[in-house]
N, C-alpha and C positions, 0 to 999 in steps of 0.2 A: 513496324507495328501495325496490325490490322485494324479494321474499323471497329470491331467489337471491343478491343482493348482501349482504344481512344474513347469510345462511347462510355465505357465503364468509369474510367477515371475523370473524364470531362464532366459527366453528370454528377459524380460524387463531389468534385470541386465546386461545381455550381451550387449544389445543395448547401455545402459548408459556407460558401461565400454569402448565401442568403440567410445564414444563421439557423438553418434547420437543425433540430436536435440530432446528434450524431447517430443515435440508434435509428431514427426515422430516415436519415439520409442513407444509411447502409441498406436498410430494408427496401426503400423505394428504388434505389439504384439496382439492387438485385432483382426486384420484381419487374422493373422496366426491361432489364436485360433478358430475363426469361421470356417476356412477351415478344420482343422483337428479334431475338437471336437464337431461340431454341424452339423445338416443337413440343416441349414439355407442357402438358395442360396446366393452366394456372390453378386448377383445383388441387394440384399436388403441392402448392406452396404451403398451405396449412400443415400438411404432413411433414414437409421439410422443416418447418419451424418447430413442430412437436418433437421430431426426431432430434433436433438440435438440443432440446432440453431433456430428452429422455435418456439421461446419463446418470449413472449411480454416483460418480464423483461430484456432480453438480449439487447433490443434496447437501453437501457440506456448506455451501454458501449461505442458504437461509438459516441453517442451524448455527453457524458461527455468528451471523448477524443477530439472531435471537439471543445467543449467549452474551454477546457484547451489550445488548440493550438491557438485559437482566442485570448484568454487572454494573452498568452505569446507574441504574435506578436503585441498586442494592447497596449503595454506599461503599463499593469496592474502590472506586477512584480516590475517595478521601483517605482510605487506609493505605493505599499504595503511595499517595503523596506524602503521608506521614512517615511511612517507612523510608522513602527516598530521602526525606529531610533528616531523618535520624542517622542516615549513613553519611551524607555529604553536606548537610546543612550547617555544620560547625566551622566550615572554612570560609575565608573571605570570598565573596562572590558565590557563596554556596547555594543561594536561592535559585540562581540561574542553573547551577549544576543539578539542583533538586528537580527543576522543571524538566530537564533533559532525561534524567534518570526515571522520573515518573512517566514520561512518554514512552521510554523503553519498556518499563514494566507493563504499562497498559497495552502497548502494542503487542506484547507477548500473550495477551489475553484476547484482544478483540479482533485483530487482523484488518482493521480499517483505519485509514489515515484521518479522514474527517471526524470520525468518532473519537479518536485520540485527542485531536485539537479541541473539540468541544468539552470532553470530560476533564482534561487537565487545564485547558485555558480558562474555563469558567471558575475553576478553583484558585489557580495560582496567579493569573494576571493581576487581579485586584490586590492580592497579597504582596506581589512584587512591587507594584506602584506605591503601596503604603510603606514599603520598606526602603524607598529611596531609589528604586530602579525607574528608568523612564518608561512610559507607555509604549514607545516605539520599540525599545529594546526587548521588552517582555513579549510583545506581540510578535515581532519578527522571529524571536527565538522559538517560541512555542509553535508557530506556524510551520517552521522548518523541522523542528524535532518531531512534530506530529506526523511528518511524512514517513518516519520510521515504521509507521503502522502497516505499510505494504511491503516492508523488507524483513522485519523481524517476524518469524513464523509464530502462529499460523497466519497465513496471508491469503486473502481472497484473490489477489492478483496472481499469486503463484498457482492457485487452483486453476484459474482460467488459462494460464500459460500451459500447465500440464495437460489440460483437456485439448487445447488448440494444437499441441505438438505431440500428443500421446507420450508424454514424458512422466516419469514417476513423481507424483505429487509429494510423497513421503521424502524422497531424496531432495526435492526442491526445498522442502521445509528445513531439512537438516543442513543443506548448503547455505541457507540464509542466516544461520545462527552466527557464525564468525563475522561475515560482512556486516551484519546488524550490530553486533557488539563493537566492531571496529569503528563504524560510522558514529554510533552513539558515544563512544569514548572520546573520539575526536571533537564532537560537538560539546561535550562536557569541558574539555580543555579550552576550547574556543570561548565558551560562555564565561569561564572564570577569568581568562586572560583579558577579554574585551571589557568585562565589568571592572577589572582593576585599572586598565588603561583609561577608561572613561570615568573612573572614580564614582562608580555607581554603588548603591546599596550601603551608604554610610549614615543613614538616618538614625541608627541605633536599633532599628528593628530588622536590619538586613539579615542577621544571623539569629535564628531561633535557638535560645539557650536551653539545652536539654541535659539533664544529668545522665550519667551512664545507665542508671536504673530506668529512667524514663525512655531512653533510647531502646533499651532491651525490651521493655514492655510494649513500646510502639511497634517494633519489628515483630514481636511475638503475636500481637493482635492482627498483623497483616499477613501472617504466614498462611492462613487458609486461602486468602486471595492469591498470594504469590505462588502457591503450590500448583495452581491450575496449569500454567505452561509446562511445569515439570512433568505433570501427569500426562498431558496431551503429547508433548514431544517425546517423553520417555516411553510412552506406550507405542508410538509409531516407530521410534528407533529400535525398541526392543522386540518389535514384531507382534505385539499383543493385539493391536487393532490397526485398521487402515485409517487414513486421514478422514474419510467420511464417517467412520465409526467414532473417531476421536471427536468430531463435531458434536455428535449426540452425547458423548461423555461430558463435553464442555457444558452443554445445556443443563444436564442433570446436576453436575457439580455446581454450576452457577446458581441453580434453584436452591440447592441444599444450603449453600453459604448465605445467599441473600434472604431466604425465608426462615431458616432455622438458627443460623449463627448471628447474622447482623439484624435480622428481623425487620428489614426495610422494604421488603416486597411481600405482599399478601395476595390472596385470591382476587381481591377487588381490583388492585392496580395491575395485576398480571395480565388481565384481558387487554388493557390498553397497550401494554408492552408487546403482546403478541400481534395486535393490529398494526402498531408502528413497524414492527419487524417485517410483517407481511408486505406492507407498502414499500419498504426499502428493498426487500427481496424481489418484489415484482419489477421494480425499476431496473435492478441489476440483471434479472433474467430476461427482460425485454431487450436490453443491450446485447446480452450473450446470444439470444436467439437470432437477432438480426445480424450480429457479427459472424456467427457460424454460417448463416445463409450467404452472406457476402463472401466468406472464405470458400464456400462451395462453388460460387461463381468464378472466383480466381482459379480454383483447381480445375474447373471445367474448361477454362481457357488456357490451362497449362501455364499460367503466368509465373507461379513460383519456379517451375522447371526452366522456363525461358530466361528468367532473371538470373537463376543460378548458372545456367550455361554462359550467359553474357559476362558475368563477373569472373567465372572460372577462366574464360578465354582471355580476360585481361591480365591473367597471371599475377594477381595481387598476392603479396605476402599476407599471412593471416593477421599479423599485427596491424598492417595498414587497413585491412578489412575491418578489424575491430574499431579502429579509429573512425573510419567512415560510418560504421554502425552507430557509434556513440554520437557523432555529430548529427546524423539523421534522427536518432531518437530524441535528442535534446530539442531539436526543432519541432518534431512531431508532438512532444510533450507539452509544448507551449500552447497548442491548439486543440489537441484531441484528448478525450477522456481516456483514462488508463486502460480500462477493460477493452474498449474499442481498438485502441492502438495495438494491444497484444493480439487480439483476434485477427486483425488485418495483417500485421507485419510478421508475427512469429512464424506462420506457415511459409512465408517467403524467405525469411532470413535463415531458418534452421537448416534446410538442405544445403545451403551454401556453406554455413558454418561447419557442418559435419564433413563436407567434402574437403575443407581446409584443415581438418583435424581438431576442430574446436568442440569441446564437450557440450552437448545440448543443455546440461544442467548449468554449466558456466554461462552460456549464452542467456539462459533464463534469468540468472541473477543480475547479469549486466543490463538486460532489458528492464527489470524491476527497479534497479538503482537509477537508471536514466529517467524512467517515468516517475520515480519518487521525487527527483529534482523538478520534474514537470509540474508537480503539485504546488510548487511555490514560484513558478515563473509566469509572468503575465503573457498574454491577456486573459487566459482561461484557467490559471492554476486554481484548483478547487480549494486548497487550504487557505489561499489568500482571501477568498470570499467568506469562508467559514470564520477565519480570524477577524475579518472586517465586521462580520455580523456580531461578534462578541464584544468588540471594543468600539465600534462605530467609526473606526479610522477609514479613510479612503483606501481603496484596494491598491492603488499605485504606491501609497505611502507604506502600506504593509509590505509590498514587494521590495521597496527600497530598504526597509528595516531588516528584511530577510536576507539581503544580498551577502553580508559577510558570512553568514552561516551556510548559505547555499554554496559559496565558494569552497567551504570546508568539505561539503558533500561531493563537490566536483573532484577534489583531490582524492577523496576516498574512492570514487568511481574509477579514477585513473589507476590507482594502486590495485584495486580488485580486478580490473580489466587485464592488467599485464602481470599480475601475480595470481594466476588461477588457483594456486594451492590454498589461498584463503577461503575460497568457496568450496573447494573439493576435498579439503583435508579430512573432514569428519566422515565423508562418504568413502574415501579410499583407505582409511586407516584399518 
């Protein structure tokens, strides 16, 4: 290993140990490398950063963020929760199942894990506590189920993986459907079983009694909101529009529902929604720009190629390789933000995976599922902090409460890793 490679990773680790924000750490490492190890004029760095963001698929990220914020303010999360309760709220432990199903529905609209935790958690955690569920159970469940936001399409993490590896974003979206439904279904089963084992939700309010007529009317009222993922994914799958164009459709559809149907968004509060979305988008784009710049440094040093050669020479079986990838990503997910982890590791891992006969789409789903689990693993799991902010529980207590549900996601990860047809079935059919 030469001096440049040691310098790159040594400096990056140093920045991370000093708790430098990951985007800044990636950017400063790349900038320092360019100064000491290349003849590239530093005046070209702004051009490299601009080119990193000058990508048509990246337009989908701020548009999906804007659509999610419009939906959150437009009363869509309340109607989704009501529809989920109408479907599964009548069974014992049904409010926990309602929480997971609500997260699945909202994930299929917003593409963001923290947004899902906020939208569903603020609604359902107080309701679950009033209904005889413990605060730790409710918080741990929603913190974990909210992580489905980056697995069930449309997913911002899948967009970033597609850009980093030049993989079809539309195919990634389609490949995420069955793993997302599988993981969500397993969480619903776990929620019901654990609530019964712990004797939760027996205060008399745990099951919201709805007549069949009320159930029908509740689901009917939520249909405009629930139709959005069908339109977005159906349009992509049917070749009507690209994922980027689908994000624009999502914004227009969210505006129509929130302003004309639910009438909870107007021109006055729309400005605040746009400003909030711009701030969130700027944060994500700053990470992406610095991540792409760091990936350029890795490529310039031929690090992905050298790592690929090293692993291929080890003559690893592809299933052993996938096990190593899972262990690596689970560790990385504890410390590194999702977008940054994808931007750094995807260009390194994909050439190796392809050489071993692993489909890049399958690898993308595996990466997203690993980093989904990373959203609820300490010390830096983002969902832990979001859920802690909602309930005021200590972060480590939220992590402990999430542990049973995180183990369910680990089982789902293992199954999807070694049964690739779950991810690839809809693409290959």
